[in-house]
N, C-alpha and C positions, 0 to 999 in steps of 0.2 A: 403895338397891340391894337387890334380893332375894338370898336365900341362894344360889339357883341362878345368878344373874348374877355373884355374888361368886366362886363356884367357877369359872365360865368365865373370868373375868378372871384369877384366880390361875393357872389352867392355861395361859392365853395368856402370861402374864408369865414363868412357869417355862420354857415352850417357847422363848420369845424369848431368854431368858438362856442357855439351853443352846446355841441356834444361834449366838449371838454369841461364846460362849466357844470354840466349835469353829472360829472364823475367825481365831484367833491364829496367829502364826508357828510353824512346826514347830521343835521343840527341836533344837539342834545342840550337840554336845559341844564344849567349849572346853578339854579336857584336852590339854596339849601332849604329855605322856608320863606314863603311869601303869601300875601293875601291881596285882593284887589283894593280893599278899603279898610281903614282902621276905625271907621266910624260909619254907621248905617243910621240915617235919619228916617224915621217913620212918621208920616203925617197924621194929623188928628183924624182925618176922614178914613185913612187906612186902618187906624187903630180902633175903629168903632166895632169891628167884627173880628173874629178870629181869622187869621190867615197864615199861610205857610210860604216859605221861600227857601232857597238853597244858598249856601255861602261857600264859594270855592276856596280851596287851600292848595297851594302849589309847593311841592317839595321833591327833593331827590331821595329822601329817606322816610323814616317813620315820623309821624306827628300825632298829636292829640289836642283836643280842645275841651275846655271846661269853663263853666260859669263860676267866677270867683267872687263876684260882688253884685248885689242888687236883689231884686225880688224873684218871685217864681212865675212871673208873667211871660217869660220866654223859656221854652224848653228846646233842647237840642238832641239829635240822634245822629248816628253815623259820625260820632265825634272822635274817631281815630282812624288812622289808615297809613298807607305807605304810597309815596308818589302823589300825584294829583288826585284830589278827592273832593267830596262835597259834604258839608254839614247841613243836615235838614233842620230847619228852624220852624217852630210854631209859636206865634205871638198871640196871647190872649187879649181880649178887648180891654181898652183903657176905660174902666168904669169910674175911675177916681177923678178924672179931668185934671190931672196933674202931670207935669213933665216928669218922666221917669227914665232911668237908664240902667243898663246892665253891662257889666264888664265881663268879657269872655277872653281868656288867654289861650292863644294857639301856640303850642310849643313843639320843638323838634330841632335836631341838629345843634343842640346847645343854645338855642335862641328862644325867646318868648316874645310874642307879638300881642300886645293888648288891643282888643277890639271893643268898641262901645256901640251898643244898640240904644238909640235915643228916641223916645216917643214924645210927640208934641202934645200940648194941652190945647183946649179950644182957643186960648188967648195967647199962647206963646209957641212959636215955631221952634222945633228942635234945631233947625238949620241956623237959627239966630244965636244959639248958645256957643260961647267960646269953648274950645277943647279943655282949657284949664278948669272950667266949672263943672265938667261932667260928673265928677265924683260927688258933687253936692246933690245930685238927683238920683242916687242909687236907691231905688224903691222896689 
């Protein structure tokens, strides 16, 4: 086989492999229920003013979220859905200058995922708190 024929054969083989690999089944999520993070740390500077953010939930079925412990400084909306969705969160300013946390449970497919939102004080960073201590700051 000549060099030119070898190049053509190689090009044909690569093209055929690429076409065959494109004919596979589409990927489908098999996550029953999942979140990106089980803990959201909010800095002292972020908490000085009201701000909003979204929290993604991944699921192959129905899910819901509810705040189960802590104060009323965090509100959620869009707290139920089916499949992948987003919880809209509004955080009120931290006027107490205390570390505070809220626990939100995300549930679905027979599972419950606890998620903590933790706000720093001016002297203590939420990131420095061990997970085991978060219930002590439910304000």
